[in-house]
RODO-303800 format. One record per residue: x, z, y negated of N, C-alpha, C in turn. Coordinates in steps of 0.02 Angstrom, whole numbers, padded with zeros to 5 digits, always signed. Example, Ala and Ser with C-alpha at 12.3 -4.5 7.8 and 13.67 -1.06 7.14 Angstrom:
BEGIN
+00660+00390+00284+00615+00390+00225+00660+00390+00165+00642+00354+00112+00684+00357+00053+00645+00394-00002
***
This chain:
BEGIN
+03750+04284-03768+03771+04353-03779+03735+04382-03841+03713+04444-03837+03676+04474-03892+03722+04485-03953+03693+04473-04013+03729+04482-04076+03714+04550-04107+03673+04590-04072+03654+04654-04100+03711+04700-04119+03762+04707-04077+03817+04751-04096+03849+04731-04161+03858+04665-04172+03888+04642-04234+03844+04660-04295+03777+04652-04286+03732+04670-04341+03734+04745-04354+03735+04784-04298+03740+04856-04307+03803+04876-04342+03858+04842-04325+03922+04857-04357+03919+04842-04431+03889+04785-04448+03883+04766-04521+03841+04817-04556+03786+04839-04525+03743+04889-04556+03778+04954-04567+03818+04974-04517+03856+05036-04523+03909+05030-04579+03939+04973-04587+03986+04962-04639+03954+04969-04708+03893+04941-04715+03858+04947-04780+03841+05019-04794+03819+05054-04743+03803+05125-04754+03865+05166-04774+03921+05148-04741+03984+05183-04757+04004+05169-04828+03995+05107-04852+04012+05090-04921+03968+05128-04969+03902+05130-04954+03857+05166-04997+03873+05241-04999+03892+05269-04942+03908+05339-04938+03971+05355-04978+04019+05311-04972+04082+05322-05012+04068+05317-05086+04025+05270-05105+04007+05264-05177+03969+05326-05200+03926+05353-05158+03890+05414-05174+03937+05472-05184+03985+05479-05138+04033+05533-05145+04075+05526-05207+04094+05464-05224+04135+05454-05283+04094+05472-05346+04029+05456-05346+03988+05475-05405+03984+05551-05413+03977+05586-05356+03973+05658-05359+04040+05689-05382+04095+05660-05356+04160+05683-05376+04170+05674-05451+04149+05615-05477+04156+05601-05548+04113+05648-05589+04053+05664-05564+04010+05711-05599+04042+05780-05604+04074+05801-05550+04110+05865-05550+04166+05864-05603+04205+05810-05604+04260+05805-05651+04235+05805-05722+04180+05771-05736+04152+05769-05804+04125+05838-05823+04094+05874-05775+04073+05941-05788+04132+05988-05801+04185+05978-05764+04245+06019-05774+04277+06007-05842+04277+05944-05863+04305+05929-05930+04263+05963-05984+04197+05961-05975+04152+05995-06024+04164+06070-06025+04175+06098-05967+04189+06171-05962+04254+06190-05994+04306+06152-05981+04372+06164-06014+04365+06155-06088+04330+06104-06109+04322+06089-06181+04291+06149-06217+04241+06179-06188+04205+06233-06221+04235+06302-06210+04257+06316-06148+04278+06383-06131+04353+06392-06127+04391+06339-06131+04463+06346-06131+04495+06329-06065+04562+06324-06065+04599+06302-06004+04597+06351-05947+04574+06414-05957+04572+06462-05903+04502+06468-05873+04459+06418-05883+04392+06420-05858+04392+06427-05782+04341+06463-05756+04337+06475-05684+04298+06420-05648+04304+06419-05581+04270+06370-05542+04195+06378-05545+04173+06441-05554+04101+06454-05560+04070+06418-05619+04103+06419-05676+04079+06384-05735+04081+06309-05726+04134+06285-05692+04139+06213-05678+04082+06191-05634+04067+06230-05582+04011+06215-05537+03946+06214-05576+03936+06264-05619+03875+06266-05659+03867+06206-05702+03920+06184-05737+03916+06125-05781+03905+06062-05740+03929+06062-05678+03924+06001-05637+03858+05998-05597+03820+06053-05599+03757+06054-05562+03765+06059-05487+03820+06091-05465+03832+06099-05392+03855+06172-05381+03865+06189-05318+03890+06254-05301+03967+06251-05293+03997+06310-05291+04070+06313-05281+04088+06280-05213+04045+06292-05163+04058+06264-05098+04062+06188-05099+04017+06158-05137+04016+06085-05144+04081+06061-05176+04103+06096-05227+04165+06076-05262+04222+06070-05212+04227+06121-05167+04283+06122-05120+04273+06075-05061+04218+06038-05060+04213+05983-05012+04250+05922-05039+04258+05919-05105+04289+05862-05138+04361+05875-05157+04379+05939-05164+04448+05956-05186+04474+06010-05139+04538+06004-05118+04567+06048-05067+04567+06121-05088+04586+06133-05151+04593+06200-05177+04591+06197-05252+04604+06253-05284+04601+06254-05358+04656+06210-05386+04715+06211-05356+04770+06169-05383+04750+06096-05380+04720+06074-05326+04699+06004-05320+04646+05988-05373+04598+06033-05381+04546+06023-05431+04576+06017-05502+04621+06063-05519+04652+06059-05586+04693+05995-05596+04728+05975-05542+04766+05914-05546+04720+05853-05560+04664+05850-05524+04618+05794-05532+04585+05796-05602+04571+05856-05628+04543+05862-05695+04593+05836-05747+04655+05858-05741+04707+05837-05787+04718+05762-05784+04717+05735-05724+04725+05663-05716+04667+05625-05750+04606+05650-05741+04548+05620-05771+04554+05621-05847+04574+05676-05876+04581+05681-05948+04635+05634-05973+04692+05636-05940+04750+05595-05961+04733+05522-05956+04697+05501-05905+04678+05431-05899+04634+05409-05958+04590+05453-05980+04547+05437-06036+04588+05434-06102+04638+05476-06108+04679+05475-06168+04718+05409-06171+04749+05390-06116+04787+05328-06113+04740+05269-06124+04681+05270-06095+04634+05215-06104+04613+05210-06179+04609+05266-06212+04592+05265-06283+04647+05240-06327+04708+05248-06305+04765+05226-06344+04781+05151-06335+04769+05126-06277+04787+05057-06260+04758+05007-06311+04695+05012-06332+04668+04962-06381+04705+04963-06448+04743+05016-06463+04778+05017-06527+04839+04971-06525+04861+04950-06465+04918+04905-06460+04895+04832-06460+04878+04808-06519+04856+04738-06526+04907+04700-06565+04923+04639-06543+04974+04600-06576+04950+04567-06639+04884+04573-06653+04857+04545-06715+04873+04587-06777+04892+04650-06765+04909+04695-06821+04981+04691-06838+04998+04713-06898+05069+04719-06916+05099+04776-06877+05166+04777-06870+05199+04829-06834+05185+04896-06867+05184+04897-06934+05171+04957-06972+05101+04985-06956+05051+04942-06957+04982+04965-06945+04974+04985-06872+05005+04949-06826+05001+04967-06755+05028+05036-06743+05084+05051-06773+05115+05118-06763+05070+05171-06794+05045+05160-06855+05005+05211-06888+04941+05224-06848+04909+05169-06823+04846+05178-06787+04857+05217-06722+04910+05200-06685+04922+05235-06623+04933+05310-06633+04975+05327-06684+04989+05396-06698+04925+05433-06721+04889+05400-06766+04827+05433-06791+04778+05444-06734+04770+05396-06689+04724+05404-06634+04742+05462-06590+04806+05470-06575+04828+05523-06531+04821+05592-06566+04843+05598-06627+04837+05661-06662+04765+05681-06672+04722+05635-06687+04650+05649-06694+04621+05675-06629+04645+05646-06574+04619+05671-06509+04639+05743-06498+04702+05760-06513+04724+05829-06503+04687+05878-06549+04667+05853-06608+04629+05896-06654+04558+05907-06629+04528+05854-06604+04458+05860-06580+04453+05896-06513+04506+05892-06473+04504+05921-06406+04564+05967-06392+04572+06021-06431+04631+06064-06422+04635+06094-06352+04578+06115-06325+04580+06144-06258+04600+06094-06204+04577+06033-06211+04595+05981-06163+04671+05965-06168+04695+05962-06231+04766+05947-06242+04808+06002-06210+04789+06065-06219+04827+06119-06190+04823+06117-06112+04764+06102-06087+04753+06102-06015+04795+06047-05981+04797+05988-06010+04836+05933-05979+04910+05948-05978+04933+05985-06028+05004+05999-06032+05028+06052-05983+04981+06087-05950+04999+06139-05902+05016+06109-05833+05054+06147-05795+05063+06128-05725+05038+06184-05680+05030+06244-05706+05005+06300-05666+04930+06303-05667+04901+06320-05609+04829+06329-05605+04813+06404-05616+04748+06417-05619+04727+06486-05632+04750+06533-05576+04755+06506-05515+04776+06546-05459+04852+06554-05453+04888+06526-05502+04961+06534-05504+05000+06478-05471+04966+06434-05434+05000+06379-05400+05017+06325-05451+05070+06286-05435+05093+06234-05479+05082+06165-05447+05058+06118-05487+05044+06052-05462+05089+06001-05496+05078+05936-05482+05116+05883-05514+05109+05883-05590+05157+05856-05623+05160+05855-05696+05120+05794-05720+05055+05804-05733+05012+05748-05754+05032+05721-05822+05050+05766-05869+05068+05744-05936+05127+05695-05935+05176+05709-05893+05234+05663-05888+05212+05596-05861+05166+05595-05813+05141+05534-05786+05107+05491-05840+05066+05525-05881+05032+05489-05935+05081+05462-05985+05131+05501-06001+05181+05477-06050+05222+05418-06023+05235+05422-05959+05271+05367-05925+05231+05302-05929+05166+05307-05915+05122+05247-05918+05121+05219-05988+05117+05261-06039+05118+05237-06107+05183+05207-06125+05239+05240-06108+05306+05214-06125+05317+05145-06092+05294+05137-06030+05304+05073-05996+05265+05018-06031+05206+05035-06057+05168+04985-06095+05206+04964-06158+05232+05013-06194+05271+04997-06254+05333+04957-06236+05365+04978-06181+05426+04943-06157+05413+04868-06145+05355+04853-06116+05338+04783-06102+05334+04742-06166+05309+04772-06220+05305+04737-06284+05375+04724-06311+05419+04774-06307+05488+04764-06331+05524+04711-06288+05515+04716-06223+05548+04670-06177+05527+04598-06192+05462+04589-06203+05436+04521-06219+05468+04495-06284+05469+04537-06336+05497+04515-06400+05570+04497-06394+05609+04538-06358+05679+04526-06350+05694+04465-06307+05654+04455-06255+05662+04397-06212+05648+04333-06251+05595+04334-06292+05578+04275-06331+05634+04259-06381+05665+04312-06407+05722+04302-06456+05787+04287-06420+05784+04284-06353+05844+04269-06312+05897+04322-06322+05874+04385-06321+05921+04442-06329+05918+04485-06265+05969+04526-06255+05969+04572-06199+05910+04619-06203+05877+04633-06147+05815+04673-06149+05827+04745-06125+05891+04762-06111+05901+04828-06080+05886+04887-06127+05881+04875-06192+05866+04928-06239+05791+04944-06239+05750+04899-06213+05676+04906-06220+05649+04969-06190+05666+04982-06128+05638+05040-06093+05663+05107-06122+05729+05115-06130+05752+05179-06160+05722+05193-06230+05715+05140-06269+05685+05148-06337+05614+05169-06332+05576+05137-06287+05504+05154-06279+05495+05228-06257+05536+05250-06210+05530+05319-06188+05552+05368-06242+05600+05349-06282+05622+05391-06338+05567+05399-06388+05532+05345-06404+05477+05346-06453+05419+05390-06428+05399+05380-06367+05344+05419-06340+05363+05493-06335+05425+05506-06314+05447+05577-06312+05450+05608-06381+05470+05572-06431+05471+05598-06499+05402+05618-06522+05354+05573-06512+05285+05588-06533+05258+05648-06494+05267+05647-06429+05239+05700-06388+05267+05769-06404+05331+05775-06408+05363+05840-06420+05346+05865-06492+05345+05820-06540+05329+05839-06608+05256+05863-06615+05211+05826-06585+05140+05843-06589+05127+05908-06550+05159+05917-06493+05150+05979-06454+05171+06039-06495+05228+06034-06529+05253+06089-06570+05205+06102-06628+05181+06049-06658+05134+06055-06715+05069+06089-06692+05044+06072-06633+04983+06102-06607+04993+06177-06594+05051+06195-06569+05064+06265-06555+05067+06307-06616+05083+06276-06674+05084+06314-06737+05015+06331-06763+04964+06298-06736+04894+06312-06751+04880+06316-06825+04897+06263-06860+04880+06257-06931+04930+06288-06978+04982+06319-06953+05031+06351-06996+05084+06301-07022+05088+06244-06992+05137+06194-07014+05107+06145-07064+05131+06084-07063+05108+06033-07110+05039+06008-07089+05006+05970-07135+04944+05941-07121+04949+05884-07069+04894+05866-07039+04894+05810-06992+04914+05746-07026+04890+05737-07089+04907+05676-07125+04981+05671-07139+05011+05727-07157+05084+05727-07170+05122+05712-07106+05100+05743-07052+05134+05731-06989+05129+05658-06966+05071+05628-06976+05060+05558-06958+05107+05513-06999+05113+05527-07064+05156+05488-07107+05229+05492-07084+05252+05553-07071+05322+05561-07052+05335+05528-06983+05291+05538-06935+05302+05508-06870+05304+05432-06874+05258+05404-06914+05257+05330-06922+05323+05306-06952+05350+05343-07001+05414+05324-07031+05471+05329-06980+05472+05382-06944+05526+05392-06894+05523+05339-06839+05462+05326-06816+05453+05275-06763+05479+05206-06787+05457+05189-06848+05476+05123-06873+05552+05119-06882+05582+05173-06909+05654+05171-06920+05693+05163-06854+05671+05198-06803+05703+05192-06738+05696+05121-06710+05637+05093-06715+05627+05024-06691+05670+04976-06728+05668+04981-06796+05705+04934-06839+05780+04937-06824+05808+04998-06820+05879+05007-06809+05901+04978-06742+05863+04993-06690+05880+04970-06623+05872+04894-06615+05821+04866-06647+05814+04793-06643+05866+04758-06682+05884+04785-06740+05939+04754-06779+06005+04759-06741+06011+04810-06699+06072+04821-06660+06083+04764-06610+06030+04730-06591+06038+04673-06544+06022+04607-06580+06023+04609-06646+06016+04548-06686+05945+04523-06698+05897+04570-06694+05827+04551-06705+05800+04589-06765+05771+04552-06813+05742+04583-06873+05666+04574-06869+05630+04628-06874+05557+04626-06873+05531+04655-06939+05491+04617-06976+05463+04641-07038+05402+04687-07024+05399+04744-07057+05342+04791-07041+05275+04766-07065+05274+04717-07112+05210+04696-07141+05188+04627-07116+05217+04605-07062+05198+04540-07032+05162+04554-06965+05106+04520-06951+05073+04530-06886+05123+04522-06829+05118+04563-06779+05166+04564-06724+05167+04495-06688+05109+04466-06678+05106+04401-06645+05145+04347-06686+05136+04351-06751+05172+04303-06795+05249+04317-06794+05266+04379-06793+05337+04398-06790+05369+04372-06725+05332+04379-06669+05357+04355-06606+05364+04280-06606+05317+04246-06636+05320+04174-06642+05382+04152-06683+05397+04189-06736+05455+04174-06775+05520+04184-06735+05520+04236-06693+05578+04248-06650+05589+04190-06603+05533+04164-06578+05539+04107-06531+05567+04046-06564+05547+04035-06626+05571+03976-06664+05645+03982-06681+05668+04043-06692+05738+04053-06713+05785+04061-06655+05756+04068-06594+05798+04081-06535+05841+04020-06517
***
């Protein structure tokens, strides 16, 4: 029996894979062009400018995105993913709790300062055409809070304590930072300095962590590397 159909099928599969990879590269180029357009021209940028920055026509853009609402949703998701990816490396167990908190807050506030238009765009749900899409900002905050929650859960489990406080505490901390920074950005320089805000947020975050951990019988020193503190919890459990 001839094996040609099988070979043809394998060849078609490879072509399909290459085609999908090509489409994904073009889609990514459009998103990167869109981010550049929002960065320079603001959150109300038109599709024409996005197409220009991406090196394609408006018609090509709508081959990859259903409508303006879908395009805006994908742009917001792309930006939010990059923000979360930039914050994740700040959560290292080799640092003290104090330094970890300070670095994470500084990284986020610096991003909002460098990219005010992107920060404003991600926080929106309405598109230029008036339609409303999914809340991307909430999704990003949820991802970050779950990451923080995992750290708290691990520490509490090692200390042989109830872990039910971990997730609510993590979401409270992320919400505190997000709402405070959003309000500060809307004041457009009329409020306190970024340095002052970073200091206050770091203090508030640490106080909330310390109080809640002490409430379940766990004491964490702010000047001890997190990995070492977790090891000490294991020994005392």
